[in-house]
C-alpha positions, 0 to 999 in steps of 0.5 A: 899813943903809939904805932906798932906798924912795921917800918917798911924797907926804904927803897930809894929811887935814883933822884932820892939817892943822888940828893943824899950825895955831897955837892962836890960828888954830884958836880963831878958826876955831871962830868959824865954824859951817861949820868946826865942822861940817867938823871934827865930820863927819870925827871918828871915830865914837866921838869924835862920840858923845862930842861929842853927849853933851857938846854940851848940857852946859856944865860939866866932866865927870870923865874917869873918867865919860867913859871909863865910857861906853865898854866896857872892850874898846874903851878903846884906841879911846876913848883915840885918840878923846880924844887926837884931840879934845884935839889939835884943841882941841875940848875941854880938860883941866881940874880940878874941885873936889877935884882931879878931872881932867875934860874941858870942851868948847870953848865956842865950838866947842859954840855954833857946832856947835849952830848948824850942827846944830840951826839958830838964830843968824845964817845961816852958809851963803853968801848965795844971795838973788839974782835969777835969772841970765839967763846961768845955768850948768848942772851939765854946764857947771860940770863941763866948766869945772872939768875944763878949768881943773884939767887946765890945771895938769896939762898944765903939769906934764907939759910937754905942748903945751897950756900956755896959760891957766895963772895965775901963782898956780898956777905959784907954788903948784907951785914953792912946794910942790916939785911943780916946780922951776926948772932952771938948765940950761933958763933957770930954766924950771919942771920937774917933780920927783919929788913932782910925778910922784907928784902926777900919779898921785893921784886927782883929789880928792887932787890938789885937796886937796893943791894947796889945802893948799900954796896955803894955806901962802902966804896969809899972805905974800900979805897974806890971812887964813888964817882967812877963807880956810879958813872960806870953803873950808868954806862952799864944801864945803857949797854946792849944785852948780849954784846961784849965790851972791852976793859981797856983803859979801866983803872984798877979800882974800876976793875975791882968794881967790875969783879964785884958786879961779876960776883953779884951777877950784873956782868959776866966775865969768863975769867978775871984776866979776860979783856971783855965782859958782858952786861946782864939783864940785872944791869940794864936800866938799873938806874931807871928802876925799869922792871920790864927787862928783868921781868921779861926773863922771869920764869912762868908763875907757879903759885895757885891760891884757893879760897880755902887758904891752900897754896899749890906751888908747882916748882922744885926750886928750894929758894922759892919754897923757902920764900913761900915758907916764910908765911905759910905752913908746908903740908906736902912736898913732891918732886915738882909740887908742894902744898902749903896752908896760909894760917893765922899763926904762919902769917903772924910769924911773918909779921913778927919778922917784919913782913907786911900783908901787902908784901905777902899778897904782892909776892903771891900775885907776882908768881901767880900760875897762868891758870890764875891769870885772866887778861894778864891780871891775877885772880887772887881770891879776895877772901884770902887777901882780906883775911891776911890784912885783917890778921895784920890789923890785929897787931895794929890796935895801938898807935904810938905818938911821941909827945910832951906832957904838961900837968901840975898847973897851979890853977884851972885858968893856967890849964885852959890858957895853955890847952887853948893855945896848943889846940890853936897850934893843932898839936894837942894829942890828948887832954883831960880837964879833970886832971888838968893834963895836956899832951902835945906833939914833939913838933909843937912842944917848942912853940907851947913852951915859949908861949907858956914861959911868956905868959906864966 
């Protein structure tokens, strides 16, 4: 039995990513107040409360005491919060006199978080002590620049005509992340993959965060420091839009990282040798996955969907029309209006490319025309959304499950003994008394095999 559902593109949050790093890298990251503040900001509310209670206590606290701070009705949330703090190495388990297990806050994390929250110590934000820029850039220019640079990457992925200007570093990241792959039938030219199709329909903030995580996976191979790059990224996320910052004191690898961020649209720098740069909206709050800053610059919605499956797109953007064409059949093109049709075949073509029904519906809702909004919510025709989901369900008629087959029993008693044990372990996928055959799950196979060897 098996599963034809497409695997969704994994977009990890900040904590999920940090948990994949080695202990040494994580400990070194906590030497920077910006990292500590970013981690603290994304903690669950209960975990934040625990940290605030412990931040000025420099000794271990018994675990029983920490658990007593939480009402017994919320012990499940308390356990989840404690596990999160442990996996992020924010605190560690230790023993007090008498063998009492306790929690001890990471001393480096405590010191730098206090510095970020209460001040004191060396300044941890980026230097902004610069003379006034005679060619200063306003917020409108920075928004336009960031959108242009990022859409260059997306244009390249959908193979539209506007492919000029993309950097080799961006292409390398797209290939390394599996969003694109080289096609031998097209002279090794990069072509979009199933994951790439899903990436295109993600919201802008999720795209940027996913792309940057894939880029960070290769910084060590580029001869750069992961800790230095991550710390700078966290500093950027706390910067002020429209303000310029100095590059003085940056190492060569950090200057290289800055140039790559410039190519991706996260910072603006007039030229490489300029001693200042401007963070854009794409960099603000990037670690928090806060979409409000990016969405606030988004252009007005342009899509109207009718109950007859017709889609009207009031735009002249070739990128937006290329994205719409991933799951619709284009009927007419005018200077500022295009008409498309959602059909069974066009949607199934998108499903074959790895796009899901929810992603299609989310994209159409996200770009809904103001005429389709009521009270700020999209009035997407339910008949259309239901039909898109039904078309997807047509492809999910089978559910595949890996398992191990037991058959050829010498007697009915042997079959019944093993089948009974496997059923008690809740690992039976399928069984047939007539054929004396049992299919057990992969996870339950070891336990069933040990039982069978002991009782055979």
